[in-house]
N, C-alpha and C positions, 0 to 999 in steps of 0.2 A: 520618104514614106513616114506618115506621122506616128509617134509612139502611141501604143496602146495604153489607155487610161485604166489604172488600177484601182481597186477599193481595198479598204481594210475593214477587218472583223476581228472581235475578241470572242473566243468560245471558252466556257468554264469547262475544265476537264477534271472528272471525278475519278477516283481510284489510284492516283498516283502515290507511290509511298517513298520514292526515293529518286535520286538523280538518273539513275538509269532508265526509270520509267519516263521522266521527262524527255530524256535523250531519245527514247524509242518514239514516243509521239512526235517529237521534232521532226526526227528522221523520216517518219511515215508521211507527215505533211509535205515536207520538202520534195519528197519523191512523186507527189500527186500532181499530175499534169494540170496546169493553170495556176499553181501556187508559185509565186515570185518569191517570197521569203515567209519564214515562219520562226518564232521565238516562243518558247514554252518555259513558263516560270513556275518551278516546283513550290515556291513559298506562297505565291498568290493562286496557283492552281489555275492559271490561265494561258491560253494560246493566242498570241498575237499574230495574225496572219494577213499578209499582202497577196492579193489574188487578181487574176483577170477575170471580171464577171461574166464575159462571154464564153470563157472556156471551162469554167466550173461553177456549179451551184453551191449554195450554202449547205444543201443537204448532202452533198458528196463530201464536202469538207468534214462534216459531222462523221459520215460514213469511214473516212480515212481515220479519224480518231478511235472509232470501234474496231476498225481492223487492227489498230495497234494494241488493242486489248483493254480499251478504256472506254468511259462514257463521256460523251462531249454534249454540251447543250448551248443554245444562244443565250446571251446575257440580256433578257428582257425584262427581268423581274424588278418589282419595286425594292428600293434599299431595305425597307422594313422586312419583305419577305426574305431577301437574302441574308439579313441578320438573323432571322428566325431559324433558317436553315444551318446557319454557322453554328449557333447555339445548340441546336438539336444534335448536330455532329459531336459537338464538345461534350455533351451530357452523355452520349453515347459511347464515347472514349472513355469517360469516366466511369460508366456503368460496367464496360468491359473490364476496366482495371480492378474494380472492387470485386468482382466476381472471381477474377483469377486469384486475387489476394486471399479471398475466404477459403478457397482449397489449397492454395499454395503455403500459406502461414502455417497450417497444421502440419503439413509434410515436412517444412523446413525444421520445425520444432521436433519432430519425430526423428529427423535425420541428425540433428544436434544431440539428442538423448542417446542415440545409437552410437555416436562418436565419443560422447563422454563415458559411455559404458564400455569402450573399446571394442565395440562388436559392429563397427559400421560397415566392415566388408561382408560379414556374414548376417547382419540384420539384428534387431531387437524388436520383441523379446525373443522371437524364433524368425528364422530366414523366411519361412513361407508367409507369416503374418506381415513381416516387413515388405517383402516384395510386392506382395498383393495389395497392401495398404497404400503405399506410395505410388503404386501404379493407378489406384482407382481415384486417388487424390489428384493426380496429375492430369488424368483424361478430361475432367470438366474444364480446367484450365486451358488446356489445349484446344479442345473441340468445341466447347460452348464460348469461353471468352475469346478465344483465338481462332475460332473457325474461319472468319474472314481472311486470316493470314493465309491459310491453305487454299482458299478460293482464289485469292490473288496470285498465289505462286502457281496455280494450275492454269489459271488464265494465261500468265505469261508463257508458261510451257507449251500451251496449245498454239500460241502465235510464235513460237520458236526462240524465245527471249527469255532473259531472268532478270530478277530485280532483288531489291532487300527481302522481300517476303520469301523469295526462293531461298535464300541463305538460311532465314529463320526457319522455314519449314523443313529444310533437310536436316538442320542441326538439331531440332528438337524431335523430329521423327527417328533421327540415329540415336538420341538420347533415350527416347521413350521405349524403342525397340530393345535396348539393353535390359530394360526392367522385365520384358517378356523373355528374353533369352536366359535371364538369371534364373528362371524356373528349370531350365534344362541343361545349361552349361555353367562352368565356374567363372563367370564375369561379373564385373561390378555393376551395380544396379544404378543407373542414371536416369530412372524415370522421374524421381523427385527433383532431379536437377533440370529436367526438360520443362517441367511446370514452373521452376523459379526463372528459366531464361524467358518463357512466353511471358511470364508476369512482369519481369523487368523491361521487357520489350514493351507490354502494353503500357506500363507506367511511364516509360520514356515518351511514347508517342502521345500520351495525354498531355504531358508537361509541355512537350513541343508544341502541340496544338495550341495550347493556352499561350505560350510565349509568341507564337506566330500570329494570334489574335491580337496581342498587344502591339506587334510590329506593325500590323495593317490597320490599327484603329484611326490613323490619320485620315484615310478615305472614309471610313465610318462616320467619323466626326463631320466631315465636309458634306457627307450626305445628309446628316441630320440637321444642318444649318439652314437649309431652305425653309421659307415660310410656307405654311399649309394651306392658308386662306388669304383673300385680299378683300378690302373695302372698295368697290369701284363705284364711282359717280355715274348714273345713268339717268340723263334728263334731270339732274338736279338731286335725285334721290340716292341715297347710299345703300348698296347691296353687298352682302357678303358672299363671295363665291369661292370655290375651290382654286387653288393656285393654277391648276391645269386649265381653267376656263378663261384665264385672263389673256386678252389679245392686245398686239401692238396697237398703241394709240389710245388705250383704255386710260381714263383718268383715275388714279388711285387716291385715296385719302388715308394719310398715316398719322396716327396720334403719338404724342410723346411716350416712349417706352416701347413702342412696336416696331417690329422688323419691316423694313422696306421690301415688300413682297417679290419685285423683280427689277432689272435695271431700267432706269428712265432718267428723265429731266425734270427738275423742279419747275413747276410753273407758278406755284404761289407759296409764300411761306418761307421763313428762314428758321435754321436750326443747327445745334451741334451734333454731328453724326459719328457714331463709334464705328469705325472702318477697320477695326483690328482684325476682323475675319478675313479681309483682303490684303491688307498692308502689313500686318503684325504690329502697328503702331497702337500703343495703349490709349494715347489722347484723342478725344474727339476733335473733329474738324468742322469749321464752320462752313454751311453749304447755304447758297442764296438762289433766287430764281435765275434760270439759265444754266445752272451747274448740273452736271451728270452724277447721278447717284447710283450705287451698286446694290443689287439685290441681296438680301439677307444681312445688310448691315442694319444697324439699330438707330432710330430716332430718338435723341435724348430729350430735346426741348420743346420745340415748337410743333404747330400742326402744319403738315405739308401736303400739298397737293402735287402729285408726281405723274406725269405722262409716260406709260410704258413704251421703252423703245426696243426691247429685247425680251424674249420668252424662251422657255424651255431650254433646248441645247445650245441656244446662242448667247445665254446669259453668262457673265462673268464667272459665277460660282460654277456652272457646267464646263466652262472651258478649263477651269483650274482643275476640276476633278479628272477631266480628260487628259490633261497635261500630266498629272500625277500618275494616272493608271498608265499612260504611255511610257513614262520613265521607268515605272515598275515592270513593265513588260518588255524592256529591253536588256541587253547584256553589256556589261563593261568589257572592254578589250581583254582586259587580264584574265577573264573568265574562260578564255578559249582552252588555255592548258587544262583547266579542271574539267572542261566538256570533253576534251579528248581522253582524259584518263577515265572518267565515267563510263565512257562509251564502250570500253572493253574490260572494266574493272570487275563486275560481277562474273562474267564468264571465266576470266583468269583466277579469280578466287576459288571458284569450283574446280579448276584443273589443279590449283595449288592445294586445295584439301585432299584431293585423290592422291596426289603426290606425296603430301604429309603422311597419309594413312599406309601408303605402301612403303614409304621410307621407315617409318616405325616398326612395320612388321619385317622388313628385311634388315635394317641395320638399329636394332633396339639399343645396343650399347652406345653407339655413336650418338643417336638422338637423344637417349637419356642421360648423357654425360653432364649436361648443365643442371638438370634436375637433380641428380645425385649429389653434385657440388653444393647446391642451394637448399638442399632438402630441410636442413635445420632452420633456414631463415624464412622459408615459406611454408607455413603450416598445412596448405591444402595438398602439397606435394607427396605422393607415396610411390617411390621407385619400386617398391616390391610388388606392384600390381602386375598382372600378367600382360605379355607383349600387346595382345589384342585389345585389352582394356586400355592401356596407354596409348595405342594408336587411335582408338575412337575418342578418347579424351581430348588428345592434341587436335584431331580432325573437327570435332564439335567447336572447339574453341576457335580454330581458324574460321570456320563458317560464320560464327555469330560476332566475331570481333571485326571482320572486314566489310563494313557496310559503307557505302559511298555517301550516305545521307549527309554528313558534316559537309562534304565537298559540294554537294547540291545545294546546300541551304547557305553557304558562306557567303556568296555574293548577293543573291536576291534578297536575303532578309536585311541586310545592311543598306541596300539600295531602297526597300520599302520605307525603312525608318527614316534614312536621309532625306528622300524626297518628300516624305509627308511632313518632316520637321520643317523643311524649307518652304512648303506651301503654307504652314502655319506662321511662317515669318515673313510672307510676302516674296519669296524666292521660288519662282517656278521653273523646274528643270525638266527639260525635254526629254532627255536621254541619258542612260547610265555612262555611255562614252563621254558626255559633256562633264560629268563628275570627275571622271580620270583625267581628261584634258586639263579641267580647271585646276585641279590639284597640282599639276606639273608645270604651270604657266612661269614665265620668267619676267614677262613685261606686260603692263596693262595700258592699252592705247585708249584716250578718251577723245570722242569727238567734243568739240567746244560748245557750240550753241544749242541750248536745251540739255546738255549733259553735265558739263561743270559749270555753265551759267545757267540761270533760270530760264532762258529761253524767250523772255518778255523784254525785249529792249525797248528803249524810249528815247525820242530825240533830246539830245542835251545841248547842241550848238547848231546855230544856222549862221553861215557866214557867206556875205554877198561881195562880189567883186565889180569894179568899174561902176557904171550907172544902175546896175541891177539892185531892186531892194530885197531884203532878207524875205519879205512876206512873198515876193514873186518867186524867189528861188524855192521856197517850201511850197507854193503853189504848183509850179511846175513840176517839181519832184514828186509831190503827192498826187498829181493827176496822172503821171506815167504809171507809178507804181500800184495804180488801182488795178491794172491787169497782172499784177504779180502775187504769187503765193508765199514768197519768202517771208520769214518773220520780220526781217529788217525793213522791207518794202511795207508792210503792215504797219510797222511803227511809225513810218512817214506818213501814211495815209491817215492814221488816227490823229497825228500831230496837226495835219492840215485841217482835219474837221474841228478839232478842238479850237483852232484859230479862226473858225467861220470863214474859210477861205472858199472862192467859187471855183471848185474843182470840175474839171470836164474830162469826159471819157477819152482815152488815148485812141488815135487810129493807127492802124499798122503797127500794133504792139509787137514786140518780139523780146523774148528772153535769151540772153547770150550766156550760155553756161560758164559759170564761174567768174564772170566779168561784169554783168548788170544787165539793165533793161533799156529798150529804146521805144520811142512811139511818138507819133505827130501830135502836138498840142498847137492850136490855132494856125494851122497849116505849116508849122515849123517842126524838123525832127528835133527830139529833145533826149539827151543821153543821161542816164543815171547809173553810176557804177564806180568800178576801181579805176586807178591811173592807167591800168592795161587798157581798158575800154577807151578812154579819152586819148591815149596815146596812139591807139589804133586809127583814130579819127584825125590825129595830128593836130589835136587842139588843146593839149596840156601846156600850162604856163608855169614859169619858175615861181610865181607868187603862190600858185595853188599848191606846189610841191612844199613849200616852206609850211604852209598851214596844215597840209596833210600830215607832215612829220610831227608836228606839235601835238595834234590831236591823237595821233596813233601812239606817241609816247605815253600818253594819259590812259591808254588802254581802250579808247573808243574807236569804233569802226566809222571811218569818214568815207562818204560817198560823194564824187563829184557830180556836179549837175552842169550840164553844158549843151551847146549846139555844135554843129558841125564846124564852125569857125573858132569857138573859144569857150572857155569855163566861164560860167556864170556865178558859181558859188559851190559852198560845200555844206553838207548837212551831215552832222555827226550824230551816232547812235551808239549808247552804251548799253550793255548787257550785263546785269550784275552777277557775281559769283554767288552761286548757292550757298546757304548758311554752313552746309556741313562738308563742301568740296575739299577745303583745305585740310580739315582734320582727318577725312577719309583717306585723302592721298598720303598724309603723313603716316598714317598707320599701315598702309599698303608697303611704303618705303621701310617702315619698321620691320614688317614682316619678310623682309628681304627681296621685294619685288621692285623692278624698274617701272617707272611711269612715264608716259609721254602723252602729247596732246596733238592731234591732227585736225587742220582746219582749212577751208578755203579762204579765210581772213588774210589780211597782209601781216608781214612778219612783225611790224612794230606793235600792232594790237595784239597779235598772238602771244608774243614774249611778255607784254605786260600782264595779260591775264594768266599766262603760266607762272609769272614771278609771284602773283598773288595766291594762286593755287598750290605753289610748292613743287611744279614741275619743273624738271631740268631740261628734258628733250623735247624739242618743238619742231612740228612739220607744218609750216604754214603756206598758204596760197596753193594749195593742193586742190585740184578739180575732183569732182565726185568719181570719176573713173580712175584718178591717180591714187585714191586712197587704197585701192586694191593692191596697186603696185608697191605702195608704201609698206603694206602689211607683209607682202611677199618678200621685200627686201629685208625686213627684220627676221623673217623665218629662214632666208637664205644665210643669214648670220648665225644660225643655229638657235635662235631663240623661239620658245614657245610663246604665242602671242594671244593675249585676250583683248577683244575689242569692245568697247562700250560705246553705243550710240543710240539715237533716238529718230533719226529722220529717214525717209525713203532714200536718200542718196548714201545712207549708211548701210543698207541692206546688203549690197555686194561685199563691202569689207567684213560685215558681220559673218557672212558665209566663208569668207577665205581664211579668217582668224581660226586659230585651234580652238578657241572658245569665244562664241559670240554673245554678247550680253546686251540685251535690249531694256532700255529704260521704258517701263510699263506705261508712263505717261506719253510715249511717243506715238508713232503710227503703227498701224496693224501689220504693215509690210515689213517694218524693222523687227516687230515681235516674231513674225512668222519665220524671218530668216535667222533668228537667234536661237542658241542652245539654251540660253538662261533668260528668263524675263524677270525684271525687279519692278514689282508692282507698285511699290511707293515712289520711285523716281529719285530718291535720294541716293547720294553716293555711299552713304554708310551702307547701303545694302549690298554694294560690291565687295566691301570687306567681309561682311557676313556671309556672302556667297562663296569667297575663297576660304573662309574658315570652315564653313559647312562641307564643301568639296574635300578639303584635306582631312577633315575628321572621319567623313563617310569612307574615304579611300583608305585611311589608315585602319579603320574597322575591317574593310574587305581584305587588305593584306594580312591583318592579324587572324581572320578567320580561316583564310586559305593556308597560312603558315600551320595554325593549329591543326587542321583537318589533314594536311599532307603529313605533318609531324606524327599525328596520332596513329595513322595507318602504318608509317614508315617504322615505327617503334613497335607497335602492338602486334602485328602480323608475325615478324620473327620471333617474338616471344611465345606466341600461341603455337607456331610450328615446332618449338623446341619443348612444348609440353609445360611451360612455366605459368600459364594462366589457366586458371580453373574456369570452365566454361561460363559459370554464373557470374564470376568477376569480369570475363570477356563481355558479356552481355551489358552489364552494368556500365563498363567503360565505353562500349558502343552507344548507349543511350545518352550517357553524360556527353559524349562529343558532340551530339546534334543539339542537345539542350544548351551546351556552353556556346556554340557558335550564334544560336539564336539570342540567348541571354547576352552576349557580347554586343551584338548589334543593337540590342535595346538599350544598352548603356550609352548609346550615341545621343540619346535624349538629354543627356546631361551636359552636351557640349555648349560652351558659351560662345555664341554667334556675334554678340555685341560688345 
């Protein structure tokens, strides 16, 4: 029975305030029939959903989000519109913060004066004026500036859940209610404190929103890179058109200093092009007619005519943005523990707050022992307050200190910055899991051709046996290889044409996987390939074996050319090592990683290349299917394996490896199979990818450690009444700001 095809969609989710919110939306989506998987990211406010299109509609997905208590919408808007909305939200957060401070600051000054006068408990100048004044100053901060907090808490309650706003709402309402009770009973007035709690909460949210904006600016930068217009030649006339109107096949004119509007191929002109947007390389590269160019890169010198080959979502830049967004919408395996915690965190805090209140009422001496002992060290403690006041004091502190925000932001913010930083440096990360896997690898396995080597081999030696001439050996080999797609075969065909030989199309051509090719030329079957191919035909001679050994010791790939009865000659092809291969491999070894090379080439050639590259472990004469087995063997030894390749035959091995790395100059299939894509094709980017993964995962661990430690230390202190509610709120806001700020420090990581 064929598998049902799934589709993916990303929804913008508005109204989430903490990890508990994201957890509820995710749970609601996963519980919807037709949804295969769902990941909700608090930091990006997006839900990435895989679903069966025949089983559920997009409208029902939006309804599922609404049922969870939040607003969902399709991401169809332009980058500029999205940016304007983000800016408007940030301005709204700032406005709420300043309104709250406008009323809270006078209340705080009044409270300080009362404390200085020694009449804080009864109020200054009179109890009535103090109680009424602080209450009137608190209400605008709570209801005007912080009204949305109560709305969010009410929405969550209506849907049978609780979130960060629920804790703040209950805490501030409990505090402000003491200001009302102070008119009738002898309790401490915490109305001013309620305003301060809300104000610090709104201040923290504003700073957090600003920091999260910095964390996501990589996507914003990428969106802004695209050209807005293009000069298209129509019947020889130049027309300026919006980029959306450019079609595949259009001929575009690009002057020096202009952006190349979209992906294409140069038809006329030569220029140095700044491709740093794609590769991270600062030096311009020379491009000539026939070369592919990337949209949004900058033409530095010459006048170019470029034929558009990709537009819209198919362009390189769009694919980069998609990959970065996908990476930011995934989860790192280490986050699973944090998700489990946040799932029950808020309800447990509410239960804990009730237990704290009851414990202080029933056992005031036991609960107040710590405060009594530390009263001289902590000036905000006042053990002489009534039992009910102390119970309220501790309960409010527990409610406002125990917010899971830091836990919810710890991983996604680091992932946002890391994936964005990678995109800026030509390292495209497909998922958060790839970052964790890459940070833990023990060995990097490289494919040889096109990865360690340049992948552009040239014929270096032609050796003929018996009465056959060198020209005839090359003619026969080149004629047969015309049917091959292998780089070595293409090199022989190019050499044959350069020698102006009379090549003929092979008949009954067949490619023998891992061995070579065969075809009929002039009515005779001609074989071109490895010694195994000729041995199978029973035509390998001792003379040929000696020549093969000599050429292979020099690091050349020697291919035998023969008929069914004998070997006619040898054609040797050499593929030079990339300029940075040896240096990159040396750096990986210095970082404590093992390196290995895997190739279908013979042992002598493979070992010669490995020596030049500085690789000690070699796996040679490996058929394409055998590459997967070699990766499995390493994994069975307990090693975490990263595989670097660029060809179609590397795709299964890239998938099998713990972290698959595709060279961006390789095939689309290899890139699709890999976890990480290196746009530049240089092996130095492998070093950068390892450093980026390690730095990102280090930040994730630091953030999770801080978030867990913060709650583990702060909640017991609040229960014991050692934290003033305002200090508790400051600590809570600081914890969220700290993890976001720590993630932003990742930008300082040295990747090269």
